[in-house]
C-alpha atoms as an extended CHARMM CRD file, in Angstrom:
* protein
*
        69  EXT
         1         1  MET       CA             -6.0460000000       13.9160000000      -31.2070000000  PROA      1               0.0000000000
         2         2  GLN       CA             -4.1090000000       12.7150000000      -28.3970000000  PROA      2               0.0000000000
         3         3  HSD       CA             -3.0860000000        9.2540000000      -27.8920000000  PROA      3               0.0000000000
         4         4  ALA       CA             -2.4460000000        7.2060000000      -24.5500000000  PROA      4               0.0000000000
         5         5  ILE       CA              0.7430000000        5.3470000000      -24.2940000000  PROA      5               0.0000000000
         6         6  ASP       CA              0.3550000000        1.7240000000      -23.5190000000  PROA      6               0.0000000000
         7         7  TYR       CA              3.9920000000        1.1430000000      -22.0910000000  PROA      7               0.0000000000
         8         8  THR       CA              5.4740000000        1.3670000000      -18.6530000000  PROA      8               0.0000000000
         9         9  PRO       CA              9.2970000000        0.8230000000      -17.9350000000  PROA      9               0.0000000000
        10        10  TYR       CA              8.0920000000       -0.7560000000      -14.8390000000  PROA      10              0.0000000000
        11        11  GLU       CA              6.2660000000       -3.5540000000      -16.2580000000  PROA      11              0.0000000000
        12        12  GLY       CA              7.1890000000       -6.8930000000      -14.8680000000  PROA      12              0.0000000000
        13        13  ILE       CA              9.5290000000       -5.2300000000      -12.1200000000  PROA      13              0.0000000000
        14        14  GLU       CA              8.5370000000       -5.9900000000       -8.3110000000  PROA      14              0.0000000000
        15        15  VAL       CA              8.8030000000       -2.8730000000       -6.1960000000  PROA      15              0.0000000000
        16        16  THR       CA              8.1460000000       -1.9940000000       -2.4750000000  PROA      16              0.0000000000
        17        17  GLY       CA              6.5800000000        1.2790000000       -1.7300000000  PROA      17              0.0000000000
        18        18  TRP       CA              3.7430000000        3.3320000000       -2.8560000000  PROA      18              0.0000000000
        19        19  PRO       CA              3.6860000000        6.5100000000       -4.8340000000  PROA      19              0.0000000000
        20        20  VAL       CA              3.6850000000        9.7850000000       -2.7290000000  PROA      20              0.0000000000
        21        21  MET       CA              3.8930000000       12.3710000000       -5.6050000000  PROA      21              0.0000000000
        22        22  THR       CA              2.4650000000       12.9050000000       -8.9970000000  PROA      22              0.0000000000
        23        23  VAL       CA              3.9960000000       15.1090000000      -11.3370000000  PROA      23              0.0000000000
        24        24  LYS       CA              2.6270000000       16.5830000000      -14.6640000000  PROA      24              0.0000000000
        25        25  GLY       CA              4.4910000000       18.8530000000      -17.0020000000  PROA      25              0.0000000000
        26        26  GLY       CA              7.1250000000       19.5260000000      -14.2900000000  PROA      26              0.0000000000
        27        27  ARG       CA              4.4330000000       20.6810000000      -11.6760000000  PROA      27              0.0000000000
        28        28  VAL       CA              3.5060000000       18.6720000000       -8.7630000000  PROA      28              0.0000000000
        29        29  VAL       CA             -0.1910000000       17.8880000000       -8.7340000000  PROA      29              0.0000000000
        30        30  MET       CA             -0.5950000000       15.6270000000       -6.1130000000  PROA      30              0.0000000000
        31        31  ARG       CA              1.6820000000       15.2180000000       -3.0160000000  PROA      31              0.0000000000
        32        32  ASP       CA              1.0750000000       13.2340000000        0.1360000000  PROA      32              0.0000000000
        33        33  TRP       CA             -2.5100000000       12.4870000000       -0.5130000000  PROA      33              0.0000000000
        34        34  THR       CA             -3.2390000000       15.9740000000       -1.0520000000  PROA      34              0.0000000000
        35        35  VAL       CA             -4.2090000000       17.6030000000       -4.5670000000  PROA      35              0.0000000000
        36        36  GLN       CA             -1.9440000000       20.6680000000       -5.2910000000  PROA      36              0.0000000000
        37        37  ALA       CA             -3.3160000000       21.3580000000       -8.9920000000  PROA      37              0.0000000000
        38        38  GLU       CA             -5.8600000000       23.9860000000       -9.9180000000  PROA      38              0.0000000000
        39        39  PRO       CA             -9.2740000000       22.7960000000      -10.6720000000  PROA      39              0.0000000000
        40        40  GLY       CA             -9.5550000000       22.3750000000      -14.3010000000  PROA      40              0.0000000000
        41        41  SER       CA             -5.8240000000       21.9820000000      -14.9600000000  PROA      41              0.0000000000
        42        42  GLY       CA             -6.1900000000       18.4520000000      -16.1470000000  PROA      42              0.0000000000
        43        43  SER       CA             -7.7790000000       16.9330000000      -19.2450000000  PROA      43              0.0000000000
        44        44  TYR       CA             -9.3900000000       13.5560000000      -19.5620000000  PROA      44              0.0000000000
        45        45  LEU       CA             -8.3130000000       11.4990000000      -22.3580000000  PROA      45              0.0000000000
        46        46  PRO       CA            -10.8060000000        8.8560000000      -23.0780000000  PROA      46              0.0000000000
        47        47  ILE       CA             -9.5160000000        5.4340000000      -24.5710000000  PROA      47              0.0000000000
        48        48  ALA       CA            -11.0130000000        2.3350000000      -24.8060000000  PROA      48              0.0000000000
        49        49  PRO       CA            -10.0530000000       -0.8730000000      -22.5990000000  PROA      49              0.0000000000
        50        50  TYR       CA             -7.0840000000       -2.9680000000      -23.6930000000  PROA      50              0.0000000000
        51        51  ASP       CA             -6.9430000000       -6.7870000000      -23.2500000000  PROA      51              0.0000000000
        52        52  LEU       CA             -4.5220000000       -6.5880000000      -20.3720000000  PROA      52              0.0000000000
        53        53  ILE       CA             -6.9210000000       -5.1280000000      -18.0890000000  PROA      53              0.0000000000
        54        54  ARG       CA             -9.8540000000       -7.3660000000      -18.8500000000  PROA      54              0.0000000000
        55        55  PRO       CA            -10.6980000000       -9.8590000000      -16.0980000000  PROA      55              0.0000000000
        56        56  THR       CA             -9.7170000000      -13.2700000000      -16.7140000000  PROA      56              0.0000000000
        57        57  GLY       CA            -11.0820000000      -14.9550000000      -13.5600000000  PROA      57              0.0000000000
        58        58  ALA       CA             -7.3970000000      -16.0620000000      -12.6160000000  PROA      58              0.0000000000
        59        59  LEU       CA             -6.2050000000      -15.5400000000       -9.1340000000  PROA      59              0.0000000000
        60        60  PRO       CA             -2.7500000000      -14.5990000000       -8.3460000000  PROA      60              0.0000000000
        61        61  ASP       CA             -0.9780000000      -17.1370000000       -6.4670000000  PROA      61              0.0000000000
        62        62  GLY       CA             -4.4870000000      -18.9790000000       -5.4520000000  PROA      62              0.0000000000
        63        63  PHE       CA             -5.5660000000      -15.9060000000       -3.5880000000  PROA      63              0.0000000000
        64        64  ASP       CA             -9.1920000000      -15.4260000000       -3.0460000000  PROA      64              0.0000000000
        65        65  ALA       CA            -10.3290000000      -12.2650000000       -1.2490000000  PROA      65              0.0000000000
        66        66  SER       CA            -13.8040000000      -13.8020000000       -0.8330000000  PROA      66              0.0000000000
        67        67  GLN       CA            -12.5510000000      -15.8420000000        2.2600000000  PROA      67              0.0000000000
        68        68  PHE       CA            -12.2790000000      -12.3410000000        4.1100000000  PROA      68              0.0000000000
        69        69  ALA       CA            -15.5060000000      -11.1630000000        3.3750000000  PROA      69              0.0000000000
């Protein structure tokens, strides 16, 4: 049985930038928006949603995207 880890060392840290590479098991699987991995090399790990990702209806700093629709 596999378990997902619900932790990131970056939680609460404000950063600038965007990921340009993903590494899995020491191998590059995505670089510059291009998949490098072989089909079937990944695995799906089903996990139940946790409370922190459930919508709360709160808008960050009062931002409302509907004004741009």
